[in-house]
VMD Tcl script that draws the C-alpha trace (Angstrom):
set ca {
  {94.82 88.67 89.57}
  {95.29 91.95 91.45}
  {95.45 94.09 88.32}
  {92.42 92.34 86.83}
  {90.39 93.04 89.96}
  {91.40 96.71 89.93}
  {90.47 97.07 86.26}
  {87.08 95.50 86.96}
  {86.48 97.81 89.92}
  {87.38 100.88 87.86}
  {85.02 99.82 85.07}
  {82.22 99.42 87.58}
  {82.87 102.86 89.02}
  {82.81 104.50 85.59}
  {79.50 102.79 84.87}
  {77.83 104.02 88.06}
  {74.75 106.10 87.18}
  {73.90 109.48 88.65}
  {71.27 109.23 91.36}
  {67.74 109.90 90.11}
  {66.08 113.20 91.06}
  {63.85 113.30 94.11}
  {60.41 114.51 93.09}
  {58.44 116.37 95.76}
  {55.22 118.26 95.23}
  {55.13 121.98 95.96}
  {54.15 122.69 99.55}
  {52.48 125.51 101.40}
  {54.23 126.17 104.72}
  {51.99 127.61 107.44}
  {52.94 131.05 108.71}
  {53.58 131.69 112.35}
  {56.18 131.06 115.02}
  {57.98 127.69 115.25}
  {56.19 124.97 117.21}
  {57.25 121.87 119.14}
  {55.06 118.81 118.47}
  {55.40 115.35 119.99}
  {54.28 112.30 117.99}
  {53.51 108.81 119.30}
  {53.53 105.60 117.25}
  {50.50 105.51 115.00}
  {50.34 109.25 114.39}
  {50.35 110.45 110.78}
  {53.84 111.92 110.56}
  {53.31 113.38 107.09}
  {50.24 115.29 108.30}
  {52.12 116.57 111.34}
  {55.01 117.81 109.21}
  {52.55 119.55 106.85}
  {51.10 121.45 109.82}
  {54.43 122.85 111.01}
  {55.74 126.38 110.36}
  {59.36 126.75 109.36}
  {61.85 126.21 112.18}
  {59.58 123.84 114.14}
  {60.64 120.71 116.01}
  {58.93 117.31 115.72}
  {59.79 114.91 118.55}
  {59.12 111.19 118.14}
  {58.27 109.17 121.22}
  {59.80 105.72 121.78}
  {58.54 103.04 119.41}
  {58.19 102.47 115.68}
  {56.85 105.28 113.51}
  {55.76 104.44 110.00}
  {57.67 105.90 107.07}
  {58.51 106.97 104.48}
  {58.63 110.59 105.57}
  {59.66 113.71 103.64}
  {60.96 116.76 105.49}
  {60.05 119.58 103.12}
  {60.62 122.69 105.27}
  {63.37 123.96 107.58}
  {62.82 122.00 110.79}
  {64.23 119.56 113.33}
  {63.21 115.91 113.61}
  {64.49 114.16 116.71}
  {63.74 111.03 118.65}
  {63.36 110.15 122.28}
  {65.30 107.04 123.37}
  {63.99 104.02 121.46}
  {62.34 105.98 118.62}
  {62.59 104.59 115.08}
  {61.26 105.48 111.65}
  {60.52 102.27 109.76}
  {59.97 102.08 106.03}
  {57.77 99.76 104.03}
  {60.65 97.87 102.44}
  {60.21 99.85 99.21}
  {61.97 103.13 98.46}
  {63.82 105.36 100.89}
  {62.78 105.88 104.50}
  {63.62 109.55 105.20}
  {63.89 112.28 102.55}
  {65.40 115.62 103.53}
  {64.36 117.84 100.63}
  {64.43 121.31 102.23}
  {67.40 123.37 103.35}
  {68.28 123.81 107.03}
  {66.90 120.51 108.32}
  {68.32 118.67 111.34}
  {67.64 114.99 112.08}
  {69.02 113.52 115.28}
  {68.82 110.59 117.71}
  {66.74 108.19 115.61}
  {66.87 104.65 114.31}
  {66.05 104.35 110.60}
  {65.40 100.95 109.09}
  {63.64 98.73 106.54}
  {64.27 100.64 103.33}
  {64.09 99.27 99.81}
  {66.75 97.42 97.87}
  {66.49 99.02 94.42}
  {70.00 100.04 93.33}
  {68.78 101.95 90.25}
  {66.38 104.07 92.27}
  {68.98 104.45 95.00}
  {66.88 103.36 97.97}
  {68.42 104.65 101.19}
  {67.86 105.09 104.86}
  {68.23 108.86 104.49}
  {68.32 110.79 101.19}
  {69.38 114.43 101.45}
  {68.91 117.06 98.73}
  {68.66 120.16 100.93}
  {71.64 122.35 101.77}
  {72.99 122.67 105.31}
  {71.39 119.42 106.45}
  {72.65 118.06 109.78}
  {72.35 114.33 110.55}
  {73.41 113.33 114.06}
  {73.34 110.14 116.10}
  {71.31 108.07 113.66}
  {71.38 104.27 113.56}
  {70.60 103.03 110.06}
  {70.00 99.35 109.36}
  {68.28 97.14 106.80}
  {68.55 99.63 103.94}
  {70.40 99.47 100.62}
  {72.22 102.81 100.92}
  {72.74 104.26 104.35}
  {73.03 108.05 103.92}
  {72.95 109.54 100.42}
  {73.74 113.25 99.86}
  {72.79 114.48 96.40}
  {74.06 117.92 95.35}
  {74.20 119.24 98.89}
  {76.19 122.23 100.14}
  {77.59 122.53 103.68}
  {76.02 119.45 105.23}
  {77.11 117.49 108.30}
  {76.95 113.78 109.18}
  {78.05 113.15 112.77}
  {78.13 110.19 115.14}
  {75.93 107.99 112.96}
  {76.02 104.20 112.74}
  {75.33 102.47 109.42}
  {75.11 98.68 109.33}
  {74.86 97.04 105.93}
  {73.53 93.69 104.80}
  {76.22 91.45 106.22}
  {74.90 88.29 104.56}
  {75.15 89.74 101.03}
  {78.24 89.70 98.86}
  {80.21 92.94 98.77}
  {78.96 94.01 95.36}
  {75.31 93.66 96.34}
  {75.57 95.88 99.38}
  {74.96 99.59 99.11}
  {77.24 102.41 100.16}
  {77.16 103.33 103.82}
  {77.65 107.06 103.14}
  {77.65 108.53 99.63}
  {78.29 112.11 98.58}
  {77.30 112.98 95.03}
  {78.23 116.44 93.66}
  {78.26 117.74 97.23}
  {80.57 120.37 98.65}
  {81.60 121.52 102.10}
  {80.22 118.57 104.05}
  {81.75 117.31 107.31}
  {81.54 113.53 107.84}
  {82.74 112.95 111.39}
  {82.84 110.25 114.08}
  {80.68 107.74 112.22}
  {80.77 103.92 112.35}
  {80.14 101.88 109.21}
  {80.00 98.06 109.22}
  {79.46 95.56 106.39}
  {78.65 98.22 103.79}
  {80.08 98.58 100.31}
  {81.86 101.96 100.37}
  {82.03 105.35 101.98}
  {82.43 107.33 98.77}
  {82.61 110.87 97.42}
  {81.72 111.29 93.72}
  {82.38 114.64 92.02}
  {82.41 116.16 95.52}
  {84.96 118.72 96.68}
  {86.08 120.46 99.85}
  {84.65 117.88 102.24}
  {86.19 116.61 105.47}
  {86.07 112.96 106.56}
  {87.34 112.82 110.14}
  {87.52 110.16 112.86}
  {85.32 107.69 111.03}
  {85.56 103.95 111.60}
  {84.82 101.51 108.75}
  {84.95 97.75 109.24}
  {84.39 94.69 107.02}
  {83.53 96.75 103.96}
  {84.95 97.26 100.46}
  {86.37 100.83 100.27}
  {86.77 102.49 103.65}
  {86.88 105.90 101.96}
  {86.86 106.32 98.18}
  {87.28 109.53 96.18}
  {86.28 109.64 92.49}
  {86.78 112.93 90.61}
  {86.72 114.58 94.03}
  {89.19 117.43 94.59}
  {90.41 119.17 97.73}
  {89.08 116.64 100.23}
  {90.52 115.67 103.62}
  {90.41 112.25 105.30}
  {92.02 112.17 108.73}
  {92.19 110.24 112.00}
  {90.08 107.38 110.63}
  {90.19 103.70 111.55}
  {89.78 101.09 108.80}
  {89.74 97.46 109.89}
  {89.45 94.37 107.68}
  {88.18 96.23 104.62}
  {89.19 95.22 101.11}
  {90.70 98.70 100.60}
  {91.33 101.32 103.25}
  {91.50 104.62 101.33}
  {91.57 104.95 97.54}
  {91.84 108.15 95.50}
  {91.08 108.16 91.75}
  {91.21 111.03 89.25}
  {91.33 113.64 92.02}
  {93.64 116.44 93.11}
  {94.46 118.23 96.32}
  {93.57 115.37 98.68}
  {95.08 115.13 102.19}
  {95.27 111.73 103.94}
  {96.55 112.08 107.49}
  {96.88 110.03 110.68}
  {94.64 107.15 109.65}
  {94.99 103.51 110.71}
  {94.41 100.90 108.01}
  {94.78 97.34 109.18}
  {93.98 94.03 107.51}
  {93.23 95.15 103.93}
  {93.81 91.71 102.47}
  {93.09 89.64 99.41}
  {94.27 90.08 95.84}
  {93.14 93.73 95.90}
  {94.01 94.52 99.49}
  {95.41 98.08 99.52}
  {95.96 100.19 102.59}
  {96.11 103.45 100.63}
  {95.89 103.56 96.84}
  {96.26 106.31 94.26}
  {95.36 106.26 90.57}
  {95.94 109.21 88.25}
  {95.96 111.86 90.95}
  {97.90 115.01 91.69}
  {98.90 117.11 94.69}
  {98.15 114.43 97.28}
  {99.68 114.35 100.77}
  {99.85 111.08 102.75}
  {101.20 111.93 106.20}
  {101.35 110.16 109.54}
  {99.29 107.08 108.67}
  {99.71 103.52 109.96}
  {99.33 100.78 107.34}
  {99.55 97.38 109.00}
  {99.07 93.78 107.85}
  {97.75 94.70 104.41}
  {98.42 92.93 101.13}
  {99.85 96.21 99.80}
  {100.45 99.11 102.15}
  {100.77 101.90 99.56}
  {99.82 101.60 95.88}
  {100.68 104.22 93.25}
  {99.38 103.96 89.69}
  {100.16 106.67 87.10}
  {100.64 109.27 89.80}
  {101.21 112.12 90.17}
  {99.54 113.46 87.06}
  {100.31 117.01 88.21}
  {102.10 118.54 91.15}
  {103.51 116.11 93.71}
  {102.58 113.15 95.84}
  {104.15 113.52 99.29}
  {104.36 110.35 101.40}
  {105.80 111.33 104.76}
  {106.13 110.01 108.33}
  {103.98 106.92 107.77}
  {104.40 103.51 109.44}
  {104.17 100.75 106.84}
  {104.59 97.46 108.67}
  {103.95 93.73 108.35}
  {102.46 94.07 104.86}
  {102.99 91.56 102.10}
  {104.23 94.43 99.93}
  {105.05 97.74 101.59}
  {104.92 99.93 98.45}
  {103.80 98.87 94.99}
  {104.80 101.22 92.17}
  {102.44 100.55 89.27}
  {103.08 103.34 86.84}
  {104.28 105.72 89.55}
  {105.85 108.85 88.09}
  {108.57 111.29 89.12}
  {107.11 113.78 91.54}
  {106.25 111.17 94.15}
  {108.45 111.62 97.21}
  {108.81 109.19 100.13}
  {110.54 110.67 103.15}
  {110.66 110.01 106.85}
  {108.61 106.80 106.62}
  {109.17 103.65 108.64}
  {109.14 100.52 106.47}
  {109.13 97.74 109.04}
  {109.20 94.01 108.41}
  {107.25 93.97 105.17}
  {107.75 90.77 103.21}
  {108.66 92.95 100.21}
  {109.53 96.53 101.06}
  {109.10 98.03 97.57}
  {107.88 96.40 94.37}
  {108.36 98.31 91.11}
  {106.41 96.94 88.14}
  {106.64 100.05 85.98}
  {108.76 98.24 83.37}
  {111.01 100.95 82.00}
  {108.86 104.00 82.72}
  {111.83 106.15 83.67}
  {113.08 107.38 87.06}
  {111.40 105.96 90.11}
  {109.89 108.13 92.83}
  {112.42 109.43 95.32}
  {113.07 107.76 98.68}
  {115.08 109.87 101.12}
  {115.45 109.64 104.88}
  {113.26 106.61 105.48}
  {113.78 103.92 108.12}
  {114.19 100.38 106.72}
  {114.03 97.36 109.00}
  {116.25 95.39 106.58}
  {119.00 98.01 106.42}
  {122.29 96.30 107.23}
  {124.51 99.37 107.45}
  {125.83 101.31 110.41}
  {126.07 104.84 111.76}
  {129.58 105.42 113.06}
  {129.23 109.18 113.45}
  {125.97 108.86 115.40}
  {124.01 111.41 113.38}
  {121.02 109.08 112.93}
  {121.71 108.57 109.21}
  {123.22 105.39 107.82}
  {126.77 105.78 106.56}
  {125.94 104.27 103.20}
  {122.74 104.14 101.13}
  {120.01 101.57 101.48}
  {119.52 99.80 98.17}
  {116.59 97.61 97.09}
  {117.23 95.32 94.15}
  {114.66 93.43 92.07}
  {113.61 90.15 93.60}
  {115.40 87.04 92.34}
  {117.47 89.02 89.88}
  {114.50 90.83 88.37}
  {112.65 87.64 87.46}
  {109.59 88.55 89.53}
  {109.37 92.01 87.99}
  {109.51 90.52 84.49}
  {107.28 87.54 85.31}
  {105.08 88.33 88.35}
  {103.91 84.71 88.55}
  {107.43 83.88 89.74}
  {106.55 85.48 93.08}
  {105.02 82.10 93.92}
  {108.58 80.86 94.49}
  {109.53 83.56 97.01}
  {111.22 81.97 99.99}
  {112.13 78.77 98.19}
  {115.62 77.35 97.72}
  {115.62 78.26 94.02}
  {114.80 81.90 94.76}
  {117.48 81.97 97.45}
  {120.09 80.70 95.02}
  {119.22 83.44 92.51}
  {119.58 86.07 95.24}
  {122.90 84.60 96.33}
  {124.22 84.62 92.77}
  {123.19 88.26 92.39}
  {125.10 89.23 95.51}
  {128.17 87.17 94.62}
  {128.36 88.51 91.05}
  {127.09 92.11 91.12}
  {127.93 92.61 87.46}
  {125.03 90.26 86.60}
  {122.56 91.94 88.93}
  {119.93 94.33 87.49}
  {119.99 98.01 88.50}
  {118.42 98.77 91.89}
  {114.74 99.61 92.17}
  {115.20 102.09 95.01}
  {118.17 103.84 96.53}
  {117.64 105.79 99.76}
  {120.83 107.87 100.16}
  {120.05 108.86 103.77}
  {118.44 105.89 105.53}
  {117.41 106.66 109.09}
  {118.87 104.52 111.85}
  {118.01 106.72 114.86}
  {115.76 105.43 117.64}
}
mol new
graphics top color blue
foreach p $ca { graphics top sphere $p radius 0.5 }
foreach p [lrange $ca 0 end-1] q [lrange $ca 1 end] { graphics top cylinder $p $q radius 0.2 }
display resetview
């Protein structure tokens, strides 16, 4: 079931179309010094924008202002407390099509629901756009950056269509072929994904994603950073596909459940660092598939606790190194379903809650290795459906026989030669 769901998800991602171009008529920007203009509900916002010289500021008074609205010159759009731009229910609400535009302190709502057109609360195609303290609701996509350089999305709230199934929601924040963007301190709830497609050198920091599908998802997206995030009750916390040079640090992923519940997952990646994260109460804490393709995958100083499976090796390759991690009270610490793919990733210097050794010399390292054998004599690895019998008397008897007659036991899945036992 799990592998079928993953294959389906990957097929859907490959089929995702590029966002359509945003067509905007050529504009004539008035000359002169920047101006500050205040609009009240009922004013023609498009006409006001057309009257502004570059660098001007348009301030929206409290109340609902009718959209859609295109910002087609360098300027600032900001709201007084209670100000909102409300769309017609068709198309996107705000379009940032010029470079050097700032939008701050606004509610944005009632966009369209056309997934082919990519209806969104805010669509950005201009470089160096700054979006701050926006509340986006009742739109298909929340914030959609399309081929943007050096943007910023800060302290925004995106709430998706909670009543819709996961596949019919739009992404809360999407980066498409965008580079150098900082996505920081945002809250996303009941959206589909926060995703970066073909987008490099971006930073996702201190974001919180709840009750969504992918908390943060990288597809063909190199040299990105995701750090200090909080991911609660999502289907997947952080997933990296076909990307290189990604750093995943100090995130909390809790409650990624279901048949595809992964805390952190990797598929066909290279040069990835996973450091200092907490992966708690997930179906699978860490998932490695056909990785690393190049370079190394470093998994270091993470807490992996109370998961159904701590680490699942699905095609994991040499070059993945687990060191200094704390594997605590997972139902299955490591599951290896590679089926004869050669040497397993290395595990050295990790703490294991089920280690039964001792440390007589007091150096903090167990005096003999920690060894993980296949479950029920390797039956589960050969026939995954047999996992249904975990914890039963029959499974216990198979384990007992394996311990009593080691010559009949399959080779170990994992050997950690230096298990940590220090406080």
